[in-house]
Steps between C-alpha positions, in 0.01 A plus 500: 500500500157584368233652725133427439160536665308190605221591260736531206677176595169311493419652163845400368459139611149487355618635165785250490261214577257612231789529257595135551759524777298328772479562873646152543808591296542819703479302825755244386742772394446691826567194716808397305650850508421533871687176564796621297527821705483307829754242384750759376466711814514239771619156390870581511450632855403152614127569506324200346184436705188695401133497596232662291188650658235446235175696484244535228551700185779500248777571751414169671561326168820700446621374838434130430669524159800670660526227763503233231770686307710539815457131583644419158795727580584300811300681767286332765153643446169484680166676457238594755157561349302764684222468249404185313460576132416225249687681223829432680454122496710442189773733630506320835531163329801630307655632823456156659645321199818704529547429871322799652239470775175654613499549877185461707417708808626236744848499346513869411698633797752217491558549129533875545765452769727341235419756233746779414295695248126563460316593182206719597233419241194539723342813349557692182465845351121486512491500879277756673503593868422359750653154519236242589492173687644241491794693357526751786571241769736306276705806397525619860629160604731473201656838573621360833606162362690644203755702697842449343360364173559669166166617365454537124167655400342370180391804295426698819501441877172339610277760664622797296251700295688559175274791408486712816821388670315395815627194686360272767680463830522126429696549176837323491805721462667370186874501446438488126190558288499345153238695309354360178571705187495836681496656845146587605448867589369440853818317595683832472278669754507489877444290701512228230857578396629419848383139455658441158871484571703507179280497191586330172288412199480198272325481167195292415599439140223725369562589133672834448218632282249455784739644759549813290125567493487517879833668573428807711858622474528499879786315664698432816854642497768233479872474424453430130287810453761723665795344318333566167478878544829598662739699280804331355839629607778476244861509617584795276224718650547835673286692749305661218392155387288458811316824518490831682237515774382818666366459855301799627388525861610564854422762761626600843271242658593219257854559373586130479217380274647607162840367605352155568334511159817613323716230656239239411499614139876461486481153656243407236742588223440865404809665353460853642265627769448871549320626810296821483444608860435815703819695555448492877539121524806469276760457775309217665420339165850496355642358821278195447532465123839574351425304181236738362530839339277781623282782376408745775149640487360819639322425825248670722536416868683180407263366234521521122361835387284568197778691321723190502305374199683754284832334590385142466279514192784549246678194638215262423577470129849372579417225749366149444269488798354713778409392853304763685360488850726337761502733802357789300236606754154648439551874535308735273810633326605143419153433361546791260847369411345162409241668279761701314745213462260224394236689307683788343650321201424272205538124474821344383468318168483122554608221269491127547783352704632159585466528878880500532577839345324832550183522294495880521643714223635824642413812304620857534198696389559873519168579663431199723651295774468121507411245763696186588313197635459542873419349838269700726528404864420598859366851565516585129205260466298693757588828329395342170167396652417866565534586131170465316511244217875468533505178300372682192773760533797269563627429151773244560538144621508478878507247779298599805604325822230561763452317827130453593480840671638681196276290274205615709598863444535443125175306454261622769448141614544403863801294598267212588344511153845490343625216716192285440583462131847634436537333161178638354553849644854525363391378157201735483695815581804408292265485202319819599821694547683342207805430717670219688384464861705323767261448791746432781451287808476130570450331161593807296303544177651645182234602248547634149297748299385225262328302775764237582629453853743290699504420869817456703468191722678658795379628836740579781474746788869584460400745225265686733776751565562861397722538196430164338262664253771748400727207427236338278434823311872539435530144373212539254629836382851363461371230268295750300808717453673196349226474239275237656137578424306634800273197556789258473721721717232501769470120488875449527532769766242353737647151464859614563380712793322200656798276437727748676263506799499120510880492510517760778249312714683174444832656602362684802272221617212740569242711317533781751843646435518576128599855407451653157877515459521125560277449198734700278796287603301183427389597148795316336377168645187526288701549184721203586189280523415593141836405349 
């Protein structure tokens, strides 16, 4: 699904209108497609009575057109006009001629009592806080009267600011939001997102040439996007077909983190996962991960020591991906290890790839080591932040996976500044650093170096648990090792991670009890949804 700002959406519609595809045509297409979504979703469930709440603006017209279309499909439809608008007169006449009704205030509550589904077309994407009378009293009353009804928001829930993400207390909680042409950016911010329910988009019929001019490249992650980037698995494959991943991390305080990442990489399809960990934590690590192979690193008081770089560096030209950071700690000797490992060698030659096979061409230069594509996670991000101009020195493709606190350390921005505009912050620094940024948290953002970004429409407190970030890092790295390009691997990884969390919560019946290991076991469910 496409993601767009309100300003750009207005400009798109204006350009289409000026180009000969009128606002009226857009409205007719929007209403018809809205009706089709509602009919396909609910009719076979025995839901056939619908009331439309009609306000001013184009979404009011969309609502009346949808009601007429549903009436033709056998529904029983009624409209309640919160705002009289002369431009709807022709549309109302057509609704009447097809058997639909307009309900007055005296009959409103009785009609609503028989209604199963409500189309919320009161306010559109141009709404600005606060909500004014007479809408405030009506929406308060309707919130009480609509208990048990299915609410479908037309373009956006009424009372949501689609720029800032603010929302009025009177806003209806939608079960489904049918957004026109693209999801509006503010809908993927809090608190607005909590009012949207499931979000889908329908097209307005705008010519492709006009759409292309206003395509920001931003999107909302969906099943089709993930299916398109996953590697193919032929029956005559072997473990070498699916990549060799090196996971580097761990310390006496966090021995389990790299093991969670390694197992996640395996579950995501990687052929071979090698764990480079401090020698002191080996016994605990191998007891919890018998599938991996191990490289033991010199440690200092239980953390990776600077001299370990000499052991690990030669290995990098033989692996297909590197994940560094889970459980690595922030000790000074580990900082020096990071500097030597990541900045003491030349870039691997890159050639174009298909997204399904490794794009890197391994070389064996006599006087230089080579970098694989990598994922940098957890405390490695904080160690990176202490290296001046690190992004000019890192000469390979990388995915950085910060939570807001780590993003604050990397950028110098406060957590509040980051959270106020997660999409813009992630895009700005991905471009500055020339790398992929996965800004974790509710509504995770994945931003690429070329300025494109996607938002994951998922927010669940179940993931507010230690170890879940290690699982995500392992999943992304596992896909990279299989040859998926870093941006695409990050998109697929965050979706599969969220899908696994959804399955765990559904099975456990609570958001409180998820463990990181539960996520790993649920990863296959995400893949099964894509087949």
